[in-house]
A tleap script that builds the chain and sets N, CA, C and O, in Angstrom:
source leaprc.protein.ff14SB
mol = sequence {
  NMET ASP LYS GLU LYS HIE ARG ASN PHE VAL
  LYS ASN ALA LYS ASN GLU TYR LYS ASN ILE
  ASN LYS ILE ILE CYS PRO ALA PHE GLY ASN
  GLU PHE VAL TYR PHE ASN GLN LYS GLY PHE
  LYS HIE LEU VAL MET LYS LYS GLY LYS TYR
  ARG THR ILE SER GLU GLN ILE ARG ARG LEU
  LYS LEU ILE PRO GLU ILE VAL SER VAL ILE
  SER ASN ALA ILE GLU PHE SER SER TYR ARG
  ASN SER PHE GLY ILE ASP PHE TRP SER ILE
  SER LYS ILE VAL ASN GLY ILE ILE ILE ILE
  VAL VAL ILE ARG GLN ASN SER VAL ASP LYS
  HIE LYS TYR PHE LEU SER VAL MET ASP LYS
  VAL ILE TYR LYS ASN ALA LYS ALA CPRO
}
set mol.1.N position { 0.857 -1.173 0.000 }
set mol.1.CA position { 0.000 0.000 0.000 }
set mol.1.C position { 0.905 1.238 0.000 }
set mol.1.O position { 1.790 1.368 0.845 }
set mol.2.N position { 0.672 2.148 -0.958 }
set mol.2.CA position { 1.509 3.345 -1.002 }
set mol.2.C position { 1.127 4.309 0.127 }
set mol.2.O position { 0.100 4.135 0.785 }
set mol.3.N position { 1.957 5.314 0.339 }
set mol.3.CA position { 1.769 6.228 1.477 }
set mol.3.C position { 0.429 6.948 1.445 }
set mol.3.O position { -0.218 7.102 2.481 }
set mol.4.N position { 0.008 7.390 0.267 }
set mol.4.CA position { -1.261 8.121 0.150 }
set mol.4.C position { -2.451 7.219 0.486 }
set mol.4.O position { -3.356 7.626 1.214 }
set mol.5.N position { -2.447 6.000 -0.044 }
set mol.5.CA position { -3.526 5.056 0.269 }
set mol.5.C position { -3.533 4.719 1.759 }
set mol.5.O position { -4.592 4.631 2.379 }
set mol.6.N position { -2.357 4.535 2.317 }
set mol.6.CA position { -2.262 4.242 3.746 }
set mol.6.C position { -2.801 5.399 4.570 }
set mol.6.O position { -3.559 5.190 5.517 }
set mol.7.N position { -2.415 6.610 4.217 }
set mol.7.CA position { -2.883 7.798 4.939 }
set mol.7.C position { -4.412 7.888 4.894 }
set mol.7.O position { -5.043 8.165 5.914 }
set mol.8.N position { -5.010 7.656 3.719 }
set mol.8.CA position { -6.466 7.682 3.578 }
set mol.8.C position { -7.121 6.553 4.356 }
set mol.8.O position { -8.174 6.747 4.963 }
set mol.9.N position { -6.510 5.377 4.342 }
set mol.9.CA position { -7.037 4.240 5.079 }
set mol.9.C position { -7.090 4.558 6.578 }
set mol.9.O position { -8.097 4.301 7.238 }
set mol.10.N position { -5.993 5.121 7.109 }
set mol.10.CA position { -5.929 5.472 8.528 }
set mol.10.C position { -6.952 6.561 8.853 }
set mol.10.O position { -7.618 6.501 9.886 }
set mol.11.N position { -7.076 7.542 7.983 }
set mol.11.CA position { -8.039 8.629 8.197 }
set mol.11.C position { -9.471 8.079 8.256 }
set mol.11.O position { -10.243 8.454 9.139 }
set mol.12.N position { -9.818 7.206 7.331 }
set mol.12.CA position { -11.160 6.613 7.319 }
set mol.12.C position { -11.388 5.739 8.552 }
set mol.12.O position { -12.469 5.755 9.141 }
set mol.13.N position { -10.367 4.981 8.934 }
set mol.13.CA position { -10.478 4.135 10.131 }
set mol.13.C position { -10.657 4.999 11.377 }
set mol.13.O position { -11.415 4.645 12.280 }
set mol.14.N position { -9.963 6.123 11.424 }
set mol.14.CA position { -10.080 7.020 12.576 }
set mol.14.C position { -11.492 7.588 12.671 }
set mol.14.O position { -12.045 7.692 13.766 }
set mol.15.N position { -12.072 7.954 11.544 }
set mol.15.CA position { -13.452 8.454 11.548 }
set mol.15.C position { -14.427 7.379 12.010 }
set mol.15.O position { -15.344 7.657 12.783 }
set mol.16.N position { -14.229 6.153 11.537 }
set mol.16.CA position { -15.077 5.039 11.950 }
set mol.16.C position { -14.931 4.808 13.460 }
set mol.16.O position { -15.921 4.579 14.155 }
set mol.17.N position { -13.716 4.870 13.950 }
set mol.17.CA position { -13.433 4.690 15.376 }
set mol.17.C position { -14.114 5.780 16.205 }
set mol.17.O position { -14.754 5.485 17.214 }
set mol.18.N position { -13.978 7.038 15.781 }
set mol.18.CA position { -14.576 8.167 16.508 }
set mol.18.C position { -16.095 8.027 16.615 }
set mol.18.O position { -16.689 8.432 17.614 }
set mol.19.N position { -16.713 7.460 15.598 }
set mol.19.CA position { -18.167 7.315 15.601 }
set mol.19.C position { -18.671 6.291 16.616 }
set mol.19.O position { -19.861 6.267 16.928 }
set mol.20.N position { -17.791 5.458 17.125 }
set mol.20.CA position { -18.217 4.464 18.123 }
set mol.20.C position { -18.572 5.164 19.435 }
set mol.20.O position { -19.635 4.897 19.996 }
set mol.21.N position { -17.726 6.039 19.929 }
set mol.21.CA position { -17.941 6.835 21.134 }
set mol.21.C position { -18.007 5.998 22.414 }
set mol.21.O position { -17.118 6.101 23.259 }
set mol.22.N position { -19.054 5.165 22.572 }
set mol.22.CA position { -19.177 4.306 23.751 }
set mol.22.C position { -20.118 3.150 23.426 }
set mol.22.O position { -20.997 3.255 22.571 }
set mol.23.N position { -19.900 2.031 24.146 }
set mol.23.CA position { -20.691 0.817 23.916 }
set mol.23.C position { -21.044 0.227 25.275 }
set mol.23.O position { -20.201 0.183 26.171 }
set mol.24.N position { -22.267 -0.219 25.430 }
set mol.24.CA position { -22.662 -0.940 26.641 }
set mol.24.C position { -22.089 -2.347 26.578 }
set mol.24.O position { -22.160 -3.016 25.547 }
set mol.25.N position { -21.518 -2.786 27.701 }
set mol.25.CA position { -20.899 -4.117 27.762 }
set mol.25.C position { -21.567 -4.972 28.845 }
set mol.25.O position { -21.408 -4.697 30.034 }
set mol.26.N position { -22.310 -6.003 28.442 }
set mol.26.CA position { -22.961 -6.888 29.419 }
set mol.26.C position { -21.974 -7.567 30.388 }
set mol.26.O position { -22.332 -7.838 31.533 }
set mol.27.N position { -20.764 -7.838 29.952 }
set mol.27.CA position { -19.779 -8.496 30.812 }
set mol.27.C position { -19.410 -7.640 32.027 }
set mol.27.O position { -18.925 -8.165 33.030 }
set mol.28.N position { -19.634 -6.340 31.944 }
set mol.28.CA position { -19.351 -5.419 33.045 }
set mol.28.C position { -20.646 -4.878 33.652 }
set mol.28.O position { -20.688 -3.731 34.096 }
set mol.29.N position { -21.689 -5.685 33.673 }
set mol.29.CA position { -22.961 -5.253 34.261 }
set mol.29.C position { -23.592 -4.101 33.521 }
set mol.29.O position { -24.191 -3.216 34.131 }
set mol.30.N position { -23.461 -4.108 32.195 }
set mol.30.CA position { -24.001 -3.072 31.308 }
set mol.30.C position { -23.379 -1.695 31.514 }
set mol.30.O position { -24.020 -0.678 31.247 }
set mol.31.N position { -22.142 -1.657 31.986 }
set mol.31.CA position { -21.404 -0.394 32.035 }
set mol.31.C position { -20.990 -0.021 30.614 }
set mol.31.O position { -20.915 -0.876 29.732 }
set mol.32.N position { -20.726 1.257 30.408 }
set mol.32.CA position { -20.214 1.704 29.115 }
set mol.32.C position { -18.714 1.450 29.033 }
set mol.32.O position { -17.995 1.543 30.028 }
set mol.33.N position { -18.261 1.131 27.833 }
set mol.33.CA position { -16.843 1.136 27.497 }
set mol.33.C position { -16.681 2.329 26.557 }
set mol.33.O position { -17.350 2.407 25.527 }
set mol.34.N position { -15.798 3.249 26.910 }
set mol.34.CA position { -15.613 4.491 26.167 }
set mol.34.C position { -14.435 4.367 25.204 }
set mol.34.O position { -13.504 3.592 25.421 }
set mol.35.N position { -14.507 5.149 24.149 }
set mol.35.CA position { -13.466 5.167 23.121 }
set mol.35.C position { -12.861 6.554 23.071 }
set mol.35.O position { -13.564 7.547 22.883 }
set mol.36.N position { -11.536 6.614 23.244 }
set mol.36.CA position { -10.860 7.900 23.201 }
set mol.36.C position { -9.626 7.815 22.295 }
set mol.36.O position { -9.339 6.775 21.702 }
set mol.37.N position { -8.927 8.908 22.208 }
set mol.37.CA position { -7.756 8.998 21.332 }
set mol.37.C position { -6.672 7.999 21.721 }
set mol.37.O position { -5.965 7.482 20.857 }
set mol.38.N position { -6.539 7.726 23.018 }
set mol.38.CA position { -5.496 6.806 23.478 }
set mol.38.C position { -5.685 5.415 22.871 }
set mol.38.O position { -4.708 4.766 22.499 }
set mol.39.N position { -6.930 4.955 22.770 }
set mol.39.CA position { -7.199 3.649 22.177 }
set mol.39.C position { -6.825 3.616 20.701 }
set mol.39.O position { -6.204 2.661 20.235 }
set mol.40.N position { -7.202 4.663 19.966 }
set mol.40.CA position { -6.870 4.688 18.543 }
set mol.40.C position { -5.351 4.760 18.350 }
set mol.40.O position { -4.784 4.077 17.497 }
set mol.41.N position { -4.720 5.591 19.152 }
set mol.41.CA position { -3.262 5.741 19.042 }
set mol.41.C position { -2.566 4.399 19.254 }
set mol.41.O position { -1.571 4.095 18.595 }
set mol.42.N position { -3.103 3.591 20.189 }
set mol.42.CA position { -2.491 2.287 20.449 }
set mol.42.C position { -2.621 1.337 19.253 }
set mol.42.O position { -1.811 0.422 19.102 }
set mol.43.N position { -3.615 1.543 18.417 }
set mol.43.CA position { -3.777 0.700 17.233 }
set mol.43.C position { -2.688 0.963 16.192 }
set mol.43.O position { -2.322 0.066 15.433 }
set mol.44.N position { -2.176 2.185 16.157 }
set mol.44.CA position { -1.153 2.526 15.163 }
set mol.44.C position { 0.253 2.660 15.753 }
set mol.44.O position { 1.240 2.698 15.017 }
set mol.45.N position { 0.338 2.732 17.096 }
set mol.45.CA position { 1.640 2.895 17.746 }
set mol.45.C position { 1.774 1.937 18.923 }
set mol.45.O position { 0.781 1.466 19.477 }
set mol.46.N position { 3.009 1.662 19.289 }
set mol.46.CA position { 3.293 0.864 20.484 }
set mol.46.C position { 4.564 1.406 21.107 }
set mol.46.O position { 5.599 1.503 20.447 }
set mol.47.N position { 4.482 1.757 22.374 }
set mol.47.CA position { 5.635 2.300 23.108 }
set mol.47.C position { 6.253 3.496 22.398 }
set mol.47.O position { 7.475 3.628 22.334 }
set mol.48.N position { 5.390 4.374 21.860 }
set mol.48.CA position { 5.857 5.603 21.234 }
set mol.48.C position { 6.386 5.476 19.820 }
set mol.48.O position { 6.827 6.465 19.235 }
set mol.49.N position { 6.350 4.272 19.257 }
set mol.49.CA position { 6.838 4.070 17.892 }
set mol.49.C position { 5.706 3.518 17.027 }
set mol.49.O position { 4.879 2.731 17.487 }
set mol.50.N position { 5.689 3.948 15.763 }
set mol.50.CA position { 4.656 3.456 14.855 }
set mol.50.C position { 4.812 1.963 14.609 }
set mol.50.O position { 5.918 1.458 14.421 }
set mol.51.N position { 3.684 1.274 14.614 }
set mol.51.CA position { 3.676 -0.130 14.230 }
set mol.51.C position { 3.967 -0.200 12.727 }
set mol.51.O position { 3.867 0.809 12.029 }
set mol.52.N position { 4.322 -1.374 12.235 }
set mol.52.CA position { 4.529 -1.512 10.796 }
set mol.52.C position { 3.209 -1.220 10.086 }
set mol.52.O position { 2.140 -1.343 10.684 }
set mol.53.N position { 3.282 -0.843 8.839 }
set mol.53.CA position { 2.070 -0.544 8.072 }
set mol.53.C position { 1.154 -1.758 8.029 }
set mol.53.O position { -0.060 -1.621 8.178 }
set mol.54.N position { 1.713 -2.931 7.830 }
set mol.54.CA position { 0.869 -4.129 7.764 }
set mol.54.C position { 0.178 -4.394 9.102 }
set mol.54.O position { -0.971 -4.835 9.127 }
set mol.55.N position { 0.870 -4.130 10.212 }
set mol.55.CA position { 0.263 -4.320 11.542 }
set mol.55.C position { -0.830 -3.275 11.781 }
set mol.55.O position { -1.878 -3.599 12.338 }
set mol.56.N position { -0.598 -2.040 11.370 }
set mol.56.CA position { -1.627 -1.005 11.496 }
set mol.56.C position { -2.873 -1.405 10.716 }
set mol.56.O position { -3.987 -1.333 11.234 }
set mol.57.N position { -2.682 -1.820 9.485 }
set mol.57.CA position { -3.812 -2.207 8.628 }
set mol.57.C position { -4.565 -3.378 9.239 }
set mol.57.O position { -5.796 -3.374 9.276 }
set mol.58.N position { -3.841 -4.373 9.715 }
set mol.58.CA position { -4.464 -5.552 10.314 }
set mol.58.C position { -5.355 -5.157 11.496 }
set mol.58.O position { -6.485 -5.633 11.609 }
set mol.59.N position { -4.854 -4.299 12.363 }
set mol.59.CA position { -5.626 -3.877 13.537 }
set mol.59.C position { -6.775 -2.938 13.165 }
set mol.59.O position { -7.884 -3.070 13.685 }
set mol.60.N position { -6.510 -2.001 12.274 }
set mol.60.CA position { -7.555 -1.042 11.896 }
set mol.60.C position { -8.710 -1.719 11.163 }
set mol.60.O position { -9.853 -1.271 11.261 }
set mol.61.N position { -8.422 -2.787 10.435 }
set mol.61.CA position { -9.495 -3.532 9.763 }
set mol.61.C position { -10.423 -4.213 10.764 }
set mol.61.O position { -11.538 -4.596 10.411 }
set mol.62.N position { -9.981 -4.365 11.993 }
set mol.62.CA position { -10.785 -5.013 13.024 }
set mol.62.C position { -11.748 -4.052 13.734 }
set mol.62.O position { -12.570 -4.490 14.540 }
set mol.63.N position { -11.655 -2.771 13.448 }
set mol.63.CA position { -12.513 -1.787 14.116 }
set mol.63.C position { -13.996 -2.165 14.028 }
set mol.63.O position { -14.686 -2.070 15.043 }
set mol.64.N position { -14.525 -2.587 12.874 }
set mol.64.CA position { -15.950 -2.949 12.838 }
set mol.64.C position { -16.315 -4.106 13.778 }
set mol.64.O position { -17.462 -4.201 14.212 }
set mol.65.N position { -15.376 -4.968 14.092 }
set mol.65.CA position { -15.639 -6.110 14.975 }
set mol.65.C position { -15.695 -5.715 16.448 }
set mol.65.O position { -16.285 -6.432 17.257 }
set mol.66.N position { -15.097 -4.599 16.801 }
set mol.66.CA position { -15.026 -4.173 18.203 }
set mol.66.C position { -16.418 -4.042 18.810 }
set mol.66.O position { -16.660 -4.521 19.918 }
set mol.67.N position { -17.325 -3.402 18.100 }
set mol.67.CA position { -18.681 -3.173 18.608 }
set mol.67.C position { -19.352 -4.497 18.941 }
set mol.67.O position { -19.933 -4.647 20.015 }
set mol.68.N position { -19.276 -5.449 18.034 }
set mol.68.CA position { -19.906 -6.748 18.237 }
set mol.68.C position { -19.278 -7.502 19.419 }
set mol.68.O position { -19.991 -8.092 20.230 }
set mol.69.N position { -17.966 -7.478 19.508 }
set mol.69.CA position { -17.284 -8.196 20.595 }
set mol.69.C position { -17.713 -7.631 21.946 }
set mol.69.O position { -18.070 -8.389 22.848 }
set mol.70.N position { -17.680 -6.313 22.093 }
set mol.70.CA position { -17.997 -5.693 23.387 }
set mol.70.C position { -19.480 -5.805 23.704 }
set mol.70.O position { -19.843 -6.169 24.822 }
set mol.71.N position { -20.338 -5.500 22.747 }
set mol.71.CA position { -21.777 -5.465 23.037 }
set mol.71.C position { -22.388 -6.844 23.253 }
set mol.71.O position { -23.481 -6.950 23.810 }
set mol.72.N position { -21.704 -7.903 22.824 }
set mol.72.CA position { -22.221 -9.259 23.006 }
set mol.72.C position { -21.478 -10.054 24.076 }
set mol.72.O position { -21.799 -11.220 24.307 }
set mol.73.N position { -20.507 -9.452 24.722 }
set mol.73.CA position { -19.703 -10.162 25.729 }
set mol.73.C position { -20.518 -10.405 26.995 }
set mol.73.O position { -21.113 -9.481 27.549 }
set mol.74.N position { -20.539 -11.648 27.442 }
set mol.74.CA position { -21.214 -11.946 28.704 }
set mol.74.C position { -20.205 -12.204 29.827 }
set mol.74.O position { -20.565 -12.238 31.004 }
set mol.75.N position { -18.956 -12.381 29.449 }
set mol.75.CA position { -17.883 -12.524 30.430 }
set mol.75.C position { -16.578 -12.075 29.786 }
set mol.75.O position { -16.470 -12.018 28.561 }
set mol.76.N position { -15.598 -11.760 30.608 }
set mol.76.CA position { -14.301 -11.404 30.048 }
set mol.76.C position { -13.394 -12.613 30.066 }
set mol.76.O position { -13.568 -13.515 30.886 }
set mol.77.N position { -12.427 -12.637 29.165 }
set mol.77.CA position { -11.537 -13.781 29.003 }
set mol.77.C position { -10.395 -13.788 30.002 }
set mol.77.O position { -9.982 -14.844 30.480 }
set mol.78.N position { -9.887 -12.604 30.315 }
set mol.78.CA position { -8.782 -12.520 31.268 }
set mol.78.C position { -8.812 -11.166 31.963 }
set mol.78.O position { -9.450 -10.219 31.505 }
set mol.79.N position { -8.098 -11.107 33.088 }
set mol.79.CA position { -7.984 -9.879 33.870 }
set mol.79.C position { -6.572 -9.807 34.445 }
set mol.79.O position { -5.989 -10.823 34.824 }
set mol.80.N position { -6.037 -8.595 34.503 }
set mol.80.CA position { -4.784 -8.370 35.218 }
set mol.80.C position { -4.738 -6.920 35.686 }
set mol.80.O position { -5.404 -6.049 35.126 }
set mol.81.N position { -3.942 -6.679 36.720 }
set mol.81.CA position { -3.728 -5.335 37.228 }
set mol.81.C position { -2.241 -5.058 37.131 }
set mol.81.O position { -1.415 -5.875 37.538 }
set mol.82.N position { -1.907 -3.897 36.587 }
set mol.82.CA position { -0.513 -3.508 36.456 }
set mol.82.C position { -0.371 -2.043 36.854 }
set mol.82.O position { -0.924 -1.162 36.197 }
set mol.83.N position { 0.364 -1.786 37.921 }
set mol.83.CA position { 0.617 -0.421 38.392 }
set mol.83.C position { -0.671 0.369 38.595 }
set mol.83.O position { -0.747 1.537 38.213 }
set mol.84.N position { -1.675 -0.252 39.186 }
set mol.84.CA position { -2.927 0.436 39.500 }
set mol.84.C position { -3.895 0.545 38.337 }
set mol.84.O position { -4.936 1.190 38.468 }
set mol.85.N position { -3.584 -0.062 37.210 }
set mol.85.CA position { -4.485 -0.043 36.050 }
set mol.85.C position { -5.013 -1.453 35.840 }
set mol.85.O position { -4.247 -2.414 35.782 }
set mol.86.N position { -6.339 -1.564 35.727 }
set mol.86.CA position { -6.980 -2.851 35.468 }
set mol.86.C position { -7.096 -3.065 33.966 }
set mol.86.O position { -7.416 -2.138 33.223 }
set mol.87.N position { -6.836 -4.282 33.525 }
set mol.87.CA position { -6.957 -4.653 32.114 }
set mol.87.C position { -7.811 -5.917 32.014 }
set mol.87.O position { -7.611 -6.876 32.759 }
set mol.88.N position { -8.752 -5.902 31.094 }
set mol.88.CA position { -9.560 -7.073 30.797 }
set mol.88.C position { -9.452 -7.364 29.310 }
set mol.88.O position { -9.264 -6.452 28.505 }
set mol.89.N position { -9.569 -8.623 28.951 }
set mol.89.CA position { -9.704 -8.957 27.532 }
set mol.89.C position { -11.038 -9.656 27.347 }
set mol.89.O position { -11.493 -10.419 28.199 }
set mol.90.N position { -11.645 -9.372 26.212 }
set mol.90.CA position { -12.911 -9.973 25.810 }
set mol.90.C position { -12.668 -10.546 24.425 }
set mol.90.O position { -12.052 -9.890 23.585 }
set mol.91.N position { -13.135 -11.744 24.176 }
set mol.91.CA position { -12.867 -12.344 22.872 }
set mol.91.C position { -14.114 -12.963 22.255 }
set mol.91.O position { -15.097 -13.268 22.931 }
set mol.92.N position { -14.028 -13.133 20.947 }
set mol.92.CA position { -15.119 -13.715 20.175 }
set mol.92.C position { -14.496 -14.394 18.951 }
set mol.92.O position { -13.554 -13.867 18.359 }
set mol.93.N position { -15.019 -15.554 18.578 }
set mol.93.CA position { -14.518 -16.243 17.389 }
set mol.93.C position { -15.382 -15.856 16.196 }
set mol.93.O position { -16.608 -15.950 16.245 }
set mol.94.N position { -14.720 -15.417 15.120 }
set mol.94.CA position { -15.390 -15.028 13.880 }
set mol.94.C position { -14.654 -15.703 12.730 }
set mol.94.O position { -13.477 -15.425 12.502 }
set mol.95.N position { -15.334 -16.585 12.005 }
set mol.95.CA position { -14.742 -17.265 10.838 }
set mol.95.C position { -13.385 -17.912 11.124 }
set mol.95.O position { -12.463 -17.810 10.314 }
set mol.96.N position { -13.265 -18.571 12.267 }
set mol.96.CA position { -12.023 -19.265 12.581 }
set mol.96.C position { -10.918 -18.371 13.096 }
set mol.96.O position { -9.772 -18.803 13.220 }
set mol.97.N position { -11.251 -17.132 13.396 }
set mol.97.CA position { -10.273 -16.176 13.930 }
set mol.97.C position { -10.817 -15.660 15.257 }
set mol.97.O position { -11.989 -15.300 15.364 }
set mol.98.N position { -9.958 -15.629 16.253 }
set mol.98.CA position { -10.383 -15.080 17.530 }
set mol.98.C position { -10.056 -13.588 17.543 }
set mol.98.O position { -8.916 -13.185 17.313 }
set mol.99.N position { -11.070 -12.784 17.815 }
set mol.99.CA position { -10.913 -11.328 17.918 }
set mol.99.C position { -10.810 -11.023 19.411 }
set mol.99.O position { -11.697 -11.391 20.181 }
set mol.100.N position { -9.750 -10.363 19.817 }
set mol.100.CA position { -9.507 -10.057 21.223 }
set mol.100.C position { -9.517 -8.541 21.402 }
set mol.100.O position { -8.771 -7.818 20.741 }
set mol.101.N position { -10.375 -8.076 22.308 }
set mol.101.CA position { -10.478 -6.654 22.619 }
set mol.101.C position { -9.961 -6.459 24.035 }
set mol.101.O position { -10.321 -7.209 24.942 }
set mol.102.N position { -9.117 -5.451 24.225 }
set mol.102.CA position { -8.563 -5.143 25.538 }
set mol.102.C position { -9.199 -3.851 26.049 }
set mol.102.O position { -9.265 -2.844 25.343 }
set mol.103.N position { -9.664 -3.913 27.297 }
set mol.103.CA position { -10.303 -2.781 27.970 }
set mol.103.C position { -9.424 -2.408 29.162 }
set mol.103.O position { -8.848 -3.285 29.805 }
set mol.104.N position { -9.318 -1.118 29.460 }
set mol.104.CA position { -8.526 -0.688 30.610 }
set mol.104.C position { -9.333 0.255 31.498 }
set mol.104.O position { -10.282 0.898 31.050 }
set mol.105.N position { -8.931 0.322 32.769 }
set mol.105.CA position { -9.551 1.249 33.720 }
set mol.105.C position { -8.502 1.604 34.755 }
set mol.105.O position { -7.913 0.716 35.371 }
set mol.106.N position { -8.258 2.905 34.955 }
set mol.106.CA position { -7.294 3.283 35.988 }
set mol.106.C position { -8.036 3.615 37.277 }
set mol.106.O position { -9.256 3.780 37.277 }
set mol.107.N position { -7.298 3.712 38.361 }
set mol.107.CA position { -7.924 3.904 39.673 }
set mol.107.C position { -8.467 5.320 39.864 }
set mol.107.O position { -9.290 5.544 40.752 }
set mol.108.N position { -8.030 6.267 39.059 }
set mol.108.CA position { -8.497 7.653 39.184 }
set mol.108.C position { -9.820 7.852 38.451 }
set mol.108.O position { -10.776 8.378 39.022 }
set mol.109.N position { -9.876 7.439 37.207 }
set mol.109.CA position { -11.075 7.585 36.384 }
set mol.109.C position { -11.794 6.241 36.375 }
set mol.109.O position { -11.243 5.252 35.892 }
set mol.110.N position { -12.981 6.191 36.887 }
set mol.110.CA position { -13.691 4.918 37.035 }
set mol.110.C position { -14.281 4.388 35.734 }
set mol.110.O position { -14.860 3.302 35.724 }
set mol.111.N position { -14.148 5.131 34.633 }
set mol.111.CA position { -14.668 4.647 33.351 }
set mol.111.C position { -13.759 3.554 32.789 }
set mol.111.O position { -12.557 3.519 33.049 }
set mol.112.N position { -14.366 2.680 32.022 }
set mol.112.CA position { -13.613 1.663 31.295 }
set mol.112.C position { -13.410 2.172 29.868 }
set mol.112.O position { -14.326 2.731 29.265 }
set mol.113.N position { -12.212 1.977 29.337 }
set mol.113.CA position { -11.865 2.482 28.019 }
set mol.113.C position { -11.340 1.356 27.131 }
set mol.113.O position { -10.656 0.446 27.598 }
set mol.114.N position { -11.668 1.434 25.855 }
set mol.114.CA position { -11.078 0.546 24.860 }
set mol.114.C position { -9.592 0.852 24.791 }
set mol.114.O position { -9.195 2.017 24.778 }
set mol.115.N position { -8.766 -0.192 24.748 }
set mol.115.CA position { -7.328 0.009 24.585 }
set mol.115.C position { -6.813 -0.576 23.280 }
set mol.115.O position { -6.019 0.061 22.588 }
set mol.116.N position { -7.257 -1.789 22.931 }
set mol.116.CA position { -6.678 -2.413 21.752 }
set mol.116.C position { -7.563 -3.520 21.214 }
set mol.116.O position { -8.476 -3.998 21.887 }
set mol.117.N position { -7.270 -3.913 19.985 }
set mol.117.CA position { -7.908 -5.067 19.366 }
set mol.117.C position { -6.844 -5.809 18.571 }
set mol.117.O position { -5.960 -5.201 17.967 }
set mol.118.N position { -6.945 -7.117 18.583 }
set mol.118.CA position { -6.017 -7.941 17.814 }
set mol.118.C position { -6.737 -9.206 17.385 }
set mol.118.O position { -7.829 -9.503 17.867 }
set mol.119.N position { -6.132 -9.937 16.493 }
set mol.119.CA position { -6.741 -11.185 16.041 }
set mol.119.C position { -5.708 -12.289 16.037 }
set mol.119.O position { -4.501 -12.047 16.013 }
set mol.120.N position { -6.215 -13.501 16.060 }
set mol.120.CA position { -5.344 -14.667 16.089 }
set mol.120.C position { -6.059 -15.794 15.347 }
set mol.120.O position { -7.188 -16.150 15.685 }
set mol.121.N position { -5.402 -16.348 14.343 }
set mol.121.CA position { -5.983 -17.438 13.570 }
set mol.121.C position { -5.985 -18.698 14.426 }
set mol.121.O position { -4.966 -19.071 15.007 }
set mol.122.N position { -7.151 -19.351 14.497 }
set mol.122.CA position { -7.222 -20.589 15.266 }
set mol.122.C position { -7.567 -21.790 14.421 }
set mol.122.O position { -7.438 -22.928 14.873 }
set mol.123.N position { -8.012 -21.548 13.174 }
set mol.123.CA position { -8.300 -22.633 12.239 }
set mol.123.C position { -7.463 -22.425 10.988 }
set mol.123.O position { -7.231 -21.286 10.583 }
set mol.124.N position { -7.007 -23.505 10.370 }
set mol.124.CA position { -6.117 -23.420 9.221 }
set mol.124.C position { -6.676 -22.581 8.068 }
set mol.124.O position { -5.955 -21.748 7.519 }
set mol.125.N position { -7.916 -22.774 7.695 }
set mol.125.CA position { -8.494 -22.084 6.537 }
set mol.125.C position { -9.348 -20.883 6.942 }
set mol.125.O position { -10.299 -20.530 6.244 }
set mol.126.N position { -9.014 -20.265 8.057 }
set mol.126.CA position { -9.782 -19.132 8.535 }
set mol.126.C position { -9.646 -17.939 7.601 }
set mol.126.O position { -8.614 -17.741 6.961 }
set mol.127.N position { -10.715 -17.150 7.539 }
set mol.127.CA position { -10.718 -15.935 6.720 }
set mol.127.C position { -10.918 -14.739 7.626 }
set mol.127.O position { -11.798 -14.741 8.487 }
set mol.128.N position { -10.102 -13.720 7.432 }
set mol.128.CA position { -10.200 -12.501 8.235 }
set mol.128.C position { -11.551 -11.850 8.029 }
set mol.128.O position { -12.107 -11.865 6.931 }
set mol.129.N position { -12.078 -11.269 9.120 }
set mol.129.CA position { -13.377 -10.579 9.027 }
set mol.129.C position { -13.285 -9.351 8.146 }
set mol.129.O position { -14.279 -8.651 7.956 }
savepdb mol mol.pdb
quit
C-alpha cells in the first residue's frame, strides 16, 4: 500500500473509530466502554513508535468487529492489574479467527476504556473478518 492510500485508510479508520464513542458491555454489568484517542493511538503505535504498516492495517481492519465483541460479551476472558491499572480482555470467534479486545480502567477515572484489538488465527483455513 503506497503512502497516500495508507494515509487515507488510517483517516477513514479514525473516523469510523470516533463514531463508536461508547458501547454498553454486558460483561461489566451493562457499564459503558468508552473510546478515546489513546485507544486509537495504540492501534497505530506501540511504546511511542509506529507499528509496521501491515500491523496497522491488520488492527484497523478489526474496528468494525469491536462493537460486536464488546456489546455481546457476557464474560471477560482474562484480567490483570498492572501499576494500579486494570486490564480485561474480551474475545469472540469469527470465521475461525479469535478477535480479542482489551479494555482498561485506571484507579483515578472509574470509566472503562477501549485500549486495543487484535486477532489470532485458530483454524487453518480461517478468513479474516
